[in-house]
ZADO-1210 file (C-alpha; in nm, 4 decimals, padded with zeros to 6 digits):
<atoms>
<atom x="-03.3679" y="04.2271" z="01.4611" code="MET" pos="1"/>
<atom x="-03.3348" y="04.3069" z="01.8281" code="LYS" pos="2"/>
<atom x="-03.2063" y="04.6586" z="01.8961" code="THR" pos="3"/>
<atom x="-03.2088" y="04.6635" z="02.2763" code="ASP" pos="4"/>
<atom x="-02.8589" y="04.6744" z="02.4207" code="ILE" pos="5"/>
<atom x="-02.8056" y="04.5496" z="02.7714" code="LEU" pos="6"/>
<atom x="-02.4919" y="04.6672" z="02.9486" code="ASN" pos="7"/>
<atom x="-02.3649" y="04.4283" z="03.2075" code="VAL" pos="8"/>
<atom x="-02.1315" y="04.5620" z="03.4746" code="ASN" pos="9"/>
<atom x="-01.9237" y="04.3162" z="03.6590" code="GLY" pos="10"/>
<atom x="-01.6033" y="04.1194" z="03.6427" code="PRO" pos="11"/>
<atom x="-01.6087" y="04.1220" z="03.2587" code="PHE" pos="12"/>
<atom x="-01.5242" y="04.4912" z="03.2222" code="GLU" pos="13"/>
<atom x="-01.2433" y="04.5873" z="02.9868" code="SER" pos="14"/>
<atom x="-00.9900" y="04.6576" z="03.2618" code="GLY" pos="15"/>
<atom x="-01.0230" y="04.3208" z="03.4317" code="ASN" pos="16"/>
<atom x="-00.7821" y="04.0401" z="03.3484" code="ARG" pos="17"/>
<atom x="-00.8231" y="03.6751" z="03.4183" code="PHE" pos="18"/>
<atom x="-00.5472" y="03.4297" z="03.4827" code="GLY" pos="19"/>
<atom x="-00.5579" y="03.1363" z="03.2450" code="VAL" pos="20"/>
<atom x="-00.4014" y="02.8099" z="03.3424" code="ILE" pos="21"/>
<atom x="-00.3278" y="02.6025" z="03.0350" code="MET" pos="22"/>
<atom x="-00.3613" y="02.2309" z="03.0827" code="ALA" pos="23"/>
<atom x="-00.0766" y="02.0548" z="02.9110" code="GLU" pos="24"/>
<atom x="-00.1570" y="01.7741" z="02.6742" code="ALA" pos="25"/>
<atom x="00.0275" y="01.4548" z="02.7511" code="PRO" pos="26"/>
<atom x="00.3455" y="01.4310" z="02.5492" code="PHE" pos="27"/>
<atom x="00.3168" y="01.1702" z="02.2798" code="ARG" pos="28"/>
<atom x="00.6325" y="01.0269" z="02.1340" code="HIS" pos="29"/>
<atom x="00.6500" y="01.0021" z="01.7559" code="GLY" pos="30"/>
<atom x="00.6976" y="00.6258" z="01.7711" code="THR" pos="31"/>
<atom x="00.4007" y="00.5507" z="01.9934" code="GLU" pos="32"/>
<atom x="00.1069" y="00.4198" z="01.7909" code="GLN" pos="33"/>
<atom x="-00.2486" y="00.3411" z="01.8816" code="THR" pos="34"/>
<atom x="-00.3833" y="-00.0075" z="01.8285" code="THR" pos="35"/>
<atom x="-00.5731" y="00.1165" z="01.5224" code="PHE" pos="36"/>
<atom x="-00.2554" y="00.2618" z="01.3671" code="GLU" pos="37"/>
<atom x="-00.0723" y="-00.0657" z="01.4301" code="ARG" pos="38"/>
<atom x="-00.3585" y="-00.2598" z="01.2710" code="LEU" pos="39"/>
<atom x="-00.3610" y="-00.0270" z="00.9710" code="LYS" pos="40"/>
<atom x="00.0138" y="-00.0492" z="00.9124" code="SER" pos="41"/>
<atom x="00.0110" y="-00.4286" z="00.9550" code="ARG" pos="42"/>
<atom x="-00.2690" y="-00.4708" z="00.6995" code="LEU" pos="43"/>
<atom x="-00.1097" y="-00.2264" z="00.4548" code="VAL" pos="44"/>
<atom x="00.2244" y="-00.4051" z="00.4816" code="GLN" pos="45"/>
<atom x="00.0680" y="-00.7478" z="00.4284" code="SER" pos="46"/>
<atom x="-00.1141" y="-00.6138" z="00.1215" code="ARG" pos="47"/>
<atom x="00.2050" y="-00.4561" z="-00.0115" code="LEU" pos="48"/>
<atom x="00.3847" y="-00.7891" z="00.0269" code="ASP" pos="49"/>
<atom x="00.1277" y="-00.9507" z="-00.2034" code="ARG" pos="50"/>
<atom x="00.1609" y="-00.7088" z="-00.4956" code="ILE" pos="51"/>
<atom x="00.4389" y="-00.7407" z="-00.7485" code="ALA" pos="52"/>
<atom x="00.4327" y="-00.3941" z="-00.9038" code="THR" pos="53"/>
<atom x="00.5884" y="-00.1077" z="-00.7064" code="PRO" pos="54"/>
<atom x="00.3721" y="00.1393" z="-00.9016" code="ALA" pos="55"/>
<atom x="00.0648" y="00.0132" z="-00.7142" code="LEU" pos="56"/>
<atom x="00.2018" y="00.1119" z="-00.3719" code="VAL" pos="57"/>
<atom x="00.0290" y="00.4510" z="-00.3922" code="ALA" pos="58"/>
<atom x="-00.3021" y="00.2803" z="-00.4707" code="ALA" pos="59"/>
<atom x="-00.2732" y="00.0660" z="-00.1572" code="ILE" pos="60"/>
<atom x="-00.1966" y="00.3697" z="00.0580" code="HIS" pos="61"/>
<atom x="-00.4889" y="00.5608" z="-00.0952" code="ARG" pos="62"/>
<atom x="-00.7199" y="00.2707" z="-00.0129" code="ALA" pos="63"/>
<atom x="-00.5912" y="00.2544" z="00.3455" code="ALA" pos="64"/>
<atom x="-00.6327" y="00.6270" z="00.3992" code="ASN" pos="65"/>
<atom x="-00.9831" y="00.6284" z="00.2505" code="ALA" pos="66"/>
<atom x="-01.0925" y="00.3321" z="00.4620" code="ALA" pos="67"/>
<atom x="-00.9347" y="00.4867" z="00.7704" code="SER" pos="68"/>
<atom x="-01.1201" y="00.8138" z="00.7142" code="ALA" pos="69"/>
<atom x="-01.4523" y="00.6370" z="00.6683" code="GLU" pos="70"/>
<atom x="-01.4316" y="00.4167" z="00.9771" code="VAL" pos="71"/>
<atom x="-01.2807" y="00.6903" z="01.1943" code="GLY" pos="72"/>
<atom x="-01.6194" y="00.8386" z="01.2780" code="SER" pos="73"/>
<atom x="-01.7661" y="00.5071" z="01.3888" code="THR" pos="74"/>
<atom x="-01.6957" y="00.3809" z="01.7349" code="GLY" pos="75"/>
<atom x="-01.5700" y="00.0506" z="01.5958" code="PHE" pos="76"/>
<atom x="-01.2867" y="00.1436" z="01.3618" code="SER" pos="77"/>
<atom x="-01.0797" y="-00.1664" z="01.4439" code="GLU" pos="78"/>
<atom x="-01.3775" y="-00.3868" z="01.3640" code="LEU" pos="79"/>
<atom x="-01.4755" y="-00.2288" z="01.0311" code="PHE" pos="80"/>
<atom x="-01.1355" y="-00.1275" z="00.8935" code="PHE" pos="81"/>
<atom x="-00.9965" y="-00.4642" z="00.7751" code="PRO" pos="82"/>
<atom x="-01.2914" y="-00.5513" z="00.5530" code="GLU" pos="83"/>
<atom x="-01.3366" y="-00.1985" z="00.4189" code="LEU" pos="84"/>
<atom x="-00.9641" y="-00.1725" z="00.3475" code="PHE" pos="85"/>
<atom x="-00.9650" y="-00.4985" z="00.1494" code="GLU" pos="86"/>
<atom x="-01.2668" y="-00.3796" z="-00.0475" code="GLU" pos="87"/>
<atom x="-01.1117" y="-00.0431" z="-00.1266" code="LYS" pos="88"/>
<atom x="-00.7731" y="-00.1997" z="-00.2074" code="ALA" pos="89"/>
<atom x="-00.9344" y="-00.4303" z="-00.4642" code="LYS" pos="90"/>
<atom x="-01.1146" y="-00.1350" z="-00.6229" code="LEU" pos="91"/>
<atom x="-00.7996" y="00.0799" z="-00.6280" code="GLU" pos="92"/>
<atom x="-00.5889" y="-00.1992" z="-00.7764" code="LEU" pos="93"/>
<atom x="-00.8491" y="-00.2711" z="-01.0427" code="ALA" pos="94"/>
<atom x="-00.8762" y="00.0992" z="-01.1230" code="SER" pos="95"/>
<atom x="-00.4981" y="00.1436" z="-01.1343" code="SER" pos="96"/>
<atom x="-00.4532" y="-00.1641" z="-01.3528" code="SER" pos="97"/>
<atom x="-00.7221" y="-00.0493" z="-01.5948" code="ALA" pos="98"/>
<atom x="-00.5737" y="00.2993" z="-01.6062" code="GLN" pos="99"/>
<atom x="-00.2265" y="00.1584" z="-01.6643" code="GLU" pos="100"/>
<atom x="-00.3546" y="-00.0471" z="-01.9578" code="LEU" pos="101"/>
<atom x="-00.5457" y="00.2430" z="-02.1131" code="SER" pos="102"/>
<atom x="-00.2718" y="00.5067" z="-02.0798" code="GLU" pos="103"/>
<atom x="-00.0021" y="00.5106" z="-02.3466" code="PRO" pos="104"/>
<atom x="00.3489" y="00.4450" z="-02.2261" code="ARG" pos="105"/>
<atom x="00.5750" y="00.7307" z="-02.3212" code="GLY" pos="106"/>
<atom x="00.5325" y="01.0382" z="-02.5343" code="ARG" pos="107"/>
<atom x="00.5407" y="00.8814" z="-02.8783" code="ASN" pos="108"/>
<atom x="00.3642" y="00.5579" z="-02.7969" code="SER" pos="109"/>
<atom x="00.0641" y="00.6302" z="-03.0208" code="SER" pos="110"/>
<atom x="00.3010" y="00.7031" z="-03.3095" code="ILE" pos="111"/>
<atom x="00.4959" y="00.3852" z="-03.2418" code="SER" pos="112"/>
<atom x="00.1688" y="00.1909" z="-03.2235" code="LEU" pos="113"/>
<atom x="00.0661" y="00.3254" z="-03.5654" code="VAL" pos="114"/>
<atom x="00.4169" y="00.2587" z="-03.6975" code="ALA" pos="115"/>
<atom x="00.3948" y="-00.1009" z="-03.5802" code="ASN" pos="116"/>
<atom x="00.0648" y="-00.1365" z="-03.7643" code="LEU" pos="117"/>
<atom x="00.1967" y="00.0164" z="-04.0892" code="HIS" pos="118"/>
<atom x="00.5502" y="-00.1150" z="-04.0830" code="GLY" pos="119"/>
<atom x="00.8875" y="00.0208" z="-03.9775" code="ASP" pos="120"/>
<atom x="00.9109" y="00.2771" z="-04.2589" code="ASP" pos="121"/>
<atom x="00.6045" y="00.4750" z="-04.1389" code="TYR" pos="122"/>
<atom x="00.6695" y="00.8452" z="-04.0838" code="CYS" pos="123"/>
<atom x="00.3852" y="01.0529" z="-03.9281" code="PRO" pos="124"/>
<atom x="00.5217" y="01.3837" z="-04.0634" code="VAL" pos="125"/>
<atom x="00.4835" y="01.4296" z="-04.4443" code="PRO" pos="126"/>
</atoms>
């Protein structure tokens, strides 16, 4: 580790102040969208129009956000996004559909499933 300390005298002494001129960022209205954002919302909306179940809306938005994050670092997001979004949407919909089929519906669904197998007079509690 270097232990030599070099004191520099000059305009950076503790008593000196510098005027800072802040450059203002251009004001961006909330409704103004980039071409990529318009493309993303158009593709998401067209995909949402094709699904019948409202429960899958979140899956479509997850797929769009994941695809958007992945293509954001490339220089060609508008080129890669549509295909990657379709790919991710298919995976999300398949995953959501499989999860929906495997999860029981309601709190007592496993009891009602067993009751249906044994008859209506089945009581799980002795």
